[in-house]
N, C-alpha and C positions, 0 to 999 in steps of 0.2 A: 506563559504566568498568568494565571488567573488573578481576579480582584482579590479575592481572600489572600493568596501568597505575597500579593503586592502589600496589602494592608499589614500583614505579619512582618514584613521587611521594613517597612514605614515605622512600625512601631520600635523595632530595633533601632533604627536611626533615631528616633526621637528619645528615646530613653539615653543613648550615647550623647547626642545634641544637648539635650537640656539636663544631661548630668542627673537624670532622677530615674531609678530602676521601676519606681511605682507609676509609670506615665503609662496610660494605656489609651491610644487615641481611636475614635471611631470616625466615621464617615462624616459626622455632624460636628466634629471636634471642631474649635476654634482656638485663637491665640488666648481668648479670654478664659479657655478651660484649663491652662497650664500657666502656672505662677511664673515660671521660667521663661516663658514663651514673650519675648519683645522684639522688635525690628531687627536686631542685629541677629539673634538665634533664628529669626525667621528666614533671614538671607542664609546662615548655616545651615539651617535644616534643608533648604530647597537645593543648595549647593551640594549637600551629601547625596541628596535624592538623584540629582542630575548625575554625579560621579558614579553611583550604585549600580543605576540603569542605563549609563551611557547616552543620555539625552540633554538637550538643552532646552529649557522652558525659554519663552519669549518674556518680556517683561509684564506684557498684559496679562499671561498666565500666573505669573507670581503673585501680581497686584490685585487682581481681580477675583483669585480663588478666594471665597467667602467661608470655606471649611475644608477639611482633610478632603472629603468626597470629590468636591471639584478639582483640587489639585490631583487627585488620582486619575479622573477623567482625563485631565491635561495629559498627564504621564501615559495613559493606554493610547492616546491619539498618537502620542511619539512612538510609542513602543510597536504599535500597527502599521506604521508606514513602510 
């Protein structure tokens, strides 16, 4: 799975978690870019990504990712193991 396919799937997950069909995340997107994105939805969002891709993020990966691109970087490291 390439980065573009991962981003497409993450956008599907985001629209579901944030209950907003207009959400479009880019690699530079942060919680500040999505009104519905708070600490609880952040946990739900990362959990849904883990479930979809069959990975488990470390606490550091979840808390230190400053944007969606960094979360995708962490995801790709898990997928390439």
